DOROLO-65318 format. One line per 2 residues: number of its first residue (from 1); their letters; for each residue y, x, z of C-alpha. Coordinates in steps of 0.2 Angstrom, whole numbers, plus 5000, padded with zeros to 4 digits. Each point is the difference from the previous one (the first is absolute). Example, Ala and Ser with C-alpha at 12.3 -4.5 7.8 and 13.67 -1.06 7.14 Angstrom:
# DOROLO-65318
1	as	4978/5062/5039 ~ 5017/5006/4997 .
This chain:
# DOROLO-65318
1	ml	5691/5329/5158 ~ 5018/4996/5008 .
3	al	4993/4991/5015 ~ 4987/5016/5003 .
5	ln	5016/5014/4999 ~ 5009/4989/5014 .
7	rv	4986/5003/5012 ~ 4998/5016/4998 .
9	si	5018/5004/5000 ~ 5000/4991/5019 .
11	ll	4986/5011/5003 ~ 5008/5016/4997 .
13	if	5017/4994/5009 ~ 4994/5000/5015 .
15	pa	4994/5021/5000 ~ 5015/5003/4993 .
17	va	5011/4992/5015 ~ 4988/5010/5014 .
19	la	5005/5016/4988 ~ 5017/4998/4999 .
21	ff	5000/4995/5022 ~ 4991/5017/5001 .
23	ig	5012/5013/4993 ~ 5013/4989/5007 .
25	al	4995/5003/5017 ~ 4995/5019/4997 .
27	fy	5017/5003/4994 ~ 5008/4992/5012 .
29	yy	4989/5007/5017 ~ 4997/5017/4994 .
31	rg	5010/5013/5009 ~ 4991/5017/4990 .
33	ty	4986/5012/5007 ~ 4998/5002/5018 .
35	dp	5004/5019/5009 ~ 4991/5001/5015 .
37	pp	5009/5010/5015 ~ 4995/5016/5003 .
39	se	4987/5001/5014 ~ 5004/5005/5016 .
41	al	4990/5014/5006 ~ 4997/5000/5021 .
43	ai	4998/5014/5013 ~ 4983/5002/5007 .
45	kd	5012/4998/5016 ~ 5006/4983/4996 .
47	ik	4984/4992/4997 ~ 4996/4990/5014 .
49	pp	4981/4997/5006 ~ 4995/4982/5004 .
51	vs	5003/4996/5020 ~ 4981/4999/5004 .
53	sf	4998/5020/4994 ~ 4982/5007/4999 .
55	tt	4996/5012/5017 ~ 4988/5014/5003 .
57	la	4996/5007/5015 ~ 4997/5019/4999 .
59	ep	4994/5008/5016 ~ 4984/5002/5004 .
61	pp	4991/4986/5015 ~ 4993/5005/5016 .
63	ih	4981/5002/5001 ~ 4988/4990/5012 .
65	dg	4983/4995/5002 ~ 4994/4983/5003 .
67	tl	4996/4983/4992 ~ 5010/4987/4992 .
69	lv	4989/4984/5002 ~ 5007/4986/4982 .
71	da	4995/4981/5003 ~ 4992/4994/4984 .
73	gh	4988/4990/5011 ~ 5013/4984/5002 .
75	sn	5001/4995/4981 ~ 5015/5010/5000 .
77	gf	5012/4995/4987 ~ 5007/5017/4991 .
79	sq	4991/5013/4987 ~ 4998/5016/4999 .
81	ae	5012/5006/4990 ~ 5013/4992/5012 .
83	vs	4994/5010/5013 ~ 4995/5018/4991 .
85	af	5014/5009/5002 ~ 5004/4996/5018 .
87	ls	4981/5002/5004 ~ 5004/5020/4992 .
89	tv	5014/5002/5012 ~ 4992/4999/5013 .
91	aa	4983/5008/4995 ~ 5012/5014/4995 .
93	rg	5001/5003/5018 ~ 4985/5004/5002 .
95	yt	4993/4983/5007 ~ 4980/4991/4992 .
97	ld	5004/4983/4994 ~ 4986/4986/5004 .
99	fl	5000/4982/4996 ~ 4993/4987/5011 .
101	re	4989/4989/4986 ~ 4995/4982/4999 .
103	ld	4982/4995/5004 ~ 4995/4988/4988 .
105	gf	4986/4988/5006 ~ 5006/5008/5019 .
107	dg	5005/4986/5016 ~ 5013/5007/5008 .
109	ga	4994/5008/5013 ~ 4993/5014/4989 .
111	tl	5018/5001/4992 ~ 5005/5002/5020 .
113	dl	4989/5013/5000 ~ 5004/5012/4985 .
115	le	5018/4999/5007 ~ 4993/5005/5015 .
117	ek	4992/5012/4994 ~ 5012/5008/4988 .
119	lr	5017/5000/5012 ~ 4988/5012/5010 .
121	ga	5002/5014/4988 ~ 5020/4993/4994 .
123	ds	5017/5009/5006 ~ 5009/4985/4990 .
125	lv	4998/4985/4992 ~ 5010/4990/4986 .
127	vi	4998/4982/4997 ~ 5010/4994/4984 .
129	qp	4999/4981/4996 ~ 4987/4993/5008 .
131	ed	4992/4984/4992 ~ 4988/4996/5012 .
133	sy	5005/4998/5021 ~ 4995/5014/5013 .
135	sk	4991/4992/5010 ~ 5003/4999/5020 .
137	ee	4987/5014/5003 ~ 5006/5012/4987 .
139	ad	5017/4999/5005 ~ 4996/5005/5017 .
141	lv	4992/5014/4992 ~ 5014/5008/4991 .
143	hq	5009/4994/5015 ~ 4991/5011/5011 .
145	fv	4999/5014/4985 ~ 5020/5003/5002 .
147	ee	5005/4994/5018 ~ 4986/5009/5008 .
149	kg	4994/5014/4989 ~ 5015/5007/4991 .
151	gr	4998/4993/4983 ~ 5012/4996/4986 .
153	ll	5002/4982/4992 ~ 5009/4998/4984 .
155	li	5001/4981/4995 ~ 5008/4995/4981 .
157	ad	5000/4984/4995 ~ 5010/4993/4984 .
159	pt	5009/4983/5002 ~ 4997/4996/4980 .
161	rk	4980/4999/5004 ~ 4991/4993/5009 .
163	hk	4993/5009/5017 ~ 4995/4995/5020 .
165	in	5007/5017/5006 ~ 5005/4990/5015 .
167	sl	4984/4998/5007 ~ 5002/5018/5004 .
169	ae	5017/5004/5001 ~ 5005/4989/5015 .
171	rf	4986/5006/5012 ~ 5012/5015/4999 .
173	gi	5017/4991/5001 ~ 5006/4998/4983 .
175	ff	4998/4983/4987 ~ 5004/5001/4981 .
177	rp	5012/4988/4995 ~ 4997/4987/4988 .
179	dy	5015/5005/4988 ~ 5008/5013/4989 .
181	ly	5015/5009/5000 ~ 5016/4998/4987 .
183	nl	5015/5007/4996 ~ 5011/4994/4987 .
185	le	5015/5013/5002 ~ 4989/5018/4999 .
187	yd	4983/5000/4993 ~ 4990/5011/4989 .
189	ln	4990/4989/4987 ~ 5003/4985/5007 .
191	fq	5007/4990/5014 ~ 4984/5002/5007 .
193	si	5002/5020/5001 ~ 5008/5002/5015 .
195	yv	5007/5019/5006 ~ 4998/5004/5019 .
197	sd	5012/5014/5007 ~ 5001/4998/5018 .
199	fr	4986/5006/5009 ~ 4993/5003/5021 .
201	pd	5001/5017/5003 ~ 4980/5002/5000 .
203	el	4985/5011/4993 ~ 4999/4988/4985 .
205	tn	5018/5000/4995 ~ 5005/5019/5003 .
207	gl	5008/5006/4984 ~ 5001/4983/4990 .
209	gr	5017/4995/4993 ~ 4995/4985/4990 .
211	ia	4985/4991/4996 ~ 4996/4985/4986 .
213	ly	4991/4988/5005 ~ 4995/4989/4985 .
215	ts	4990/4985/5009 ~ 5002/5000/5017 .
217	gs	4998/4987/5012 ~ 5006/5004/5018 .
219	le	4992/5001/5017 ~ 5003/4996/5019 .
221	st	4993/5013/5015 ~ 5001/5006/5016 .
223	gg	5003/5016/4998 ~ 5015/4997/4987 .
225	gl	5005/5002/4983 ~ 5001/5018/4991 .
227	ai	5008/4995/4985 ~ 5015/4989/5000 .
229	pd	5007/4992/4983 ~ 5018/4999/5000 .
231	an	5008/4981/5003 ~ 5000/4995/4981 .
233	tk	4979/5001/5001 ~ 4995/4983/5006 .
235	st	4985/4991/5000 ~ 4991/4984/4992 .
237	vv	4996/4992/5019 ~ 5009/5008/5012 .
239	es	5018/4998/5004 ~ 5011/5017/4998 .
241	ie	5005/4998/5018 ~ 4979/5006/5003 .
243	pl	4998/5022/4999 ~ 4991/5001/4982 .
245	yp	4989/5014/5002 ~ 4988/5005/4985 .
247	mv	4993/5015/5007 ~ 4996/5000/5022 .
249	ks	4990/5009/5015 ~ 4989/4994/5012 .
251	nq	5007/5001/5019 ~ 4987/5016/5004 .
253	gg	5005/5007/4982 ~ 4982/5000/4995 .
255	vv	5003/4986/4986 ~ 5011/4999/4986 .
257	ai	5001/4987/4988 ~ 5009/4998/4985 .
259	ad	5003/4984/4991 ~ 5001/5007/4981 .
261	lt	4986/5009/4991 ~ 5010/5005/4984 .
263	fm	5008/5015/5006 ~ 4983/5009/5000 .
265	ip	4996/4994/4983 ~ 5004/5013/4984 .
267	pq	5012/5000/4995 ~ 5009/4991/5015 .
269	nt	4995/5013/5012 ~ 5011/5014/4992 .
271	il	5016/4991/5000 ~ 5015/5006/5010 .
273	dn	4989/5004/5019 ~ 4988/4991/4996 .
275	pr	4988/5014/5000 ~ 5011/5009/5015 .
277	li	4993/4983/5011 ~ 4980/5000/4993 .
279	an	5001/5019/5005 ~ 5007/4994/5018 .
281	ia	4985/4986/4999 ~ 4987/5011/4995 .
283	df	5006/5012/5016 ~ 5000/4987/5011 .
285	lt	4980/5000/4994 ~ 4995/5015/5001 .
287	tp	5008/5005/5019 ~ 4992/4989/5010 .
289	qr	4997/5002/5019 ~ 4980/4995/4999 .
291	qf	4989/5000/5015 ~ 4983/5002/4996 .
293	dl	4987/4995/5013 ~ 4981/5002/5000 .
295	ad	4998/4984/4993 ~ 5007/5007/4983 .
297	fp	4987/5012/4999 ~ 5000/5013/4989 .
299	hf	5020/4995/4993 ~ 5006/5009/5014 .
301	fs	4996/5015/4993 ~ 5008/5010/4988 .
303	gq	4998/5016/4990 ~ 4984/5013/5004 .
305	vd	4987/4993/5016 ~ 4992/5013/5007 .
307	il	4983/4995/5010 ~ 4997/5009/5014 .
309	lg	4982/4997/5008 ~ 4994/5004/5018 .
311	rs	4984/5008/4997 ~ 4989/5004/4984 .
313	sl	4990/4983/5004 ~ 5013/4990/4992 .
315	ls	5004/5009/4983 ~ 4989/4983/4992 .
317	ag	5014/4990/5009 ~ 5012/5014/4995 .
319	aq	4995/4998/4981 ~ 5001/4979/5002 .
321	mk	5018/5002/5007 ~ 5003/5010/4984 .
323	nl	4993/4988/4989 ~ 5007/4985/5008 .
325	ls	5018/5007/4999 ~ 4998/5004/4981 .
327	gf	4996/4982/4996 ~ 5017/4998/5005 .
329	ql	5007/5014/4989 ~ 5004/5012/5016 .
331	ss	4992/5017/4998 ~ 4994/5008/5015 .
333	ei	4990/5017/5005 ~ 4988/5003/5015 .
335	ra	5008/5016/5009 ~ 4995/5009/5015 .
337	vd	5019/5004/5005 ~ 5014/4985/5004 .
339	dl	5016/5002/4990 ~ 5014/4993/5010 .
341	nr	5011/4993/4981 ~ 4984/4992/4996 .
343	dl	4995/4984/5003 ~ 4983/4999/5009 .
345	vy	4982/4991/5006 ~ 4991/5008/5014 .
347	lg	4982/4994/5001 ~ 4991/5003/5014 .
349	ly	4987/4993/5013 ~ 5009/4996/5020 .
351	dd	4994/5018/5005 ~ 5010/5009/4987 .
353	af	5015/4988/5008 ~ 5008/5016/5006 .
355	nv	5007/5003/4985 ~ 5010/4988/4998 .
357	aq	5003/4997/5017 ~ 5022/4999/4997 .
359	yl	4998/4984/4987 ~ 4987/4993/5012 .
361	ql	5014/5000/5014 ~ 5014/4994/4989 .
363	ag	4990/4984/4996 ~ 4993/4999/5016 .
365	vq	4983/5001/4998 ~ 4987/5012/5011 .
367	vd	4982/5003/4997 ~ 4990/5006/5015 .
369	ge	4985/4989/5006 ~ 5009/4986/4995 .
371	lr	5009/4995/4984 ~ 5020/4992/5006 .
373	tp	5016/4996/4990 ~ 5014/4990/5005 .
375	ft	4994/4985/4994 ~ 4983/4998/5006 .
377	ta	4989/5003/5016 ~ 4989/5014/5002 .
379	ie	4986/5000/4985 ~ 4983/5008/5003 .
381	rq	5000/5016/4988 ~ 4983/4995/4992 .
383	et	4998/4998/4982 ~ 5020/4997/4996 .
385	av	5015/5008/4992 ~ 5020/5000/5004 .
387	ai	5012/5002/4984 ~ 5019/5005/5003 .
389	lh	5015/5003/4987 ~ 5013/5012/5007 .
391	rs	5014/4999/4991 ~ 5016/5011/4999 .
393	sq	5014/5007/4990 ~ 4991/5012/4993 .
395	rr	4980/4994/4998 ~ 4988/4986/5004 .
397	vl	4985/5005/5007 ~ 4984/4990/5001 .
399	vi	4988/5001/5016 ~ 4981/4993/4998 .
401	lg	4990/5006/5013 ~ 4984/4991/5005 .
403	dt	4983/5001/5010 ~ 4989/5008/4987 .
405	td	5002/5005/4981 ~ 4994/4983/4997 .
407	dv	5014/4991/5009 ~ 5012/5010/4991 .
409	ag	4993/4995/4983 ~ 4999/4983/5004 .
411	vl	5019/5002/5005 ~ 5002/5008/4980 .
413	dq	4991/4985/4994 ~ 5010/4987/5007 .
415	le	5015/5010/4993 ~ 4994/4998/4984 .
417	sg	4996/4981/5001 ~ 5019/4997/5010 .
419	gf	4986/4991/5014 ~ 5011/5014/5012 .
421	rd	5012/4988/5003 ~ 4988/4988/5008 .
423	gl	4999/5014/5013 ~ 5019/5003/5003 .
425	vg	5006/4999/5019 ~ 5017/5006/4994 .
427	df	5013/5006/4988 ~ 4992/5018/5000 .
429	vg	4983/4999/5009 ~ 4984/4994/4994 .
431	vy	4982/4997/5011 ~ 4983/4997/4991 .
């Protein structure tokens, strides 16, 4: 019994010691209740917003007619959500959006033909993050579109994603370097989120004070840089002595290249002056000096098109032309009087040529006993037709004359099929 009591006493000693230690510590460390200091009310004027504040643009955009072609046919590495805000900015300026889609199961020739057809109706082209290379023939088409026909081109690539954009960019003297830019002293989210506050005067940089680029690389261009980071911004592959331009223009000015995609992705598209940059890019794309020729039929027309007939026997040809234009979403009407404020299609026989003599003369085309053009020898008129496109600052006039009504209808058939391009003898004259 005594042994049992001893064991119980030993077991009770440990709780007693622990309790004594706790009570001693409580009285030693306890200093009374906590009374928090009074809170300080900050005035609104004393609250400082973050450096990368949000910006919105209030002014209404200028409105223009035209079409922006977006390349989605080269396995382009972007999502609709990433570019929707940017494309909405372009659409708000009155432009129609068109897309170059991938052709599954078709060879490169079909893709080339589709690109050529799409560019005929486009005023500007956007190429973002192509993972498939542009072929030489495709690059040649785009080069002709920009340098010869006055189209505008925007090239964008994110250095953190794979791309083969240089297969097209190098055609314009532009090279996307395989680097990214960083700044260890001043940045937004992290050292790769750089600020740019120095800009070369240009329509693209008008009104810019400071922009934020979140994964930017650098570019080389024969046309020079548009945005110049500060001296603390470095490249992962280029020595500091080299200029580090995240945004450049081509030598001729028709191409803008940006080595960053993030600035147009929500919510980064609203940071600092990024909205102004996006608006400037949209203005650049919607104000090209696009020059259409006869091969671009019917995309040189805009708005309402009048159809005039040289004689009543061509009424069915007029209806055929009206239906043809309608297929391209162009509104037209057969009229008896020429309205000089509207685009015009004139359908007639050679004997009606006096009605459009001014357009024939400007094109260097003569219709008498023979058909003569600046590009061909004299041609017998029998069973032939001629098409002429006249351009002015006010309107476009398409003249189609034939030996018979069947010859005129034959040209319309070729316009519908695209075969008329085989009869082109110049940029603005075709003989059939």
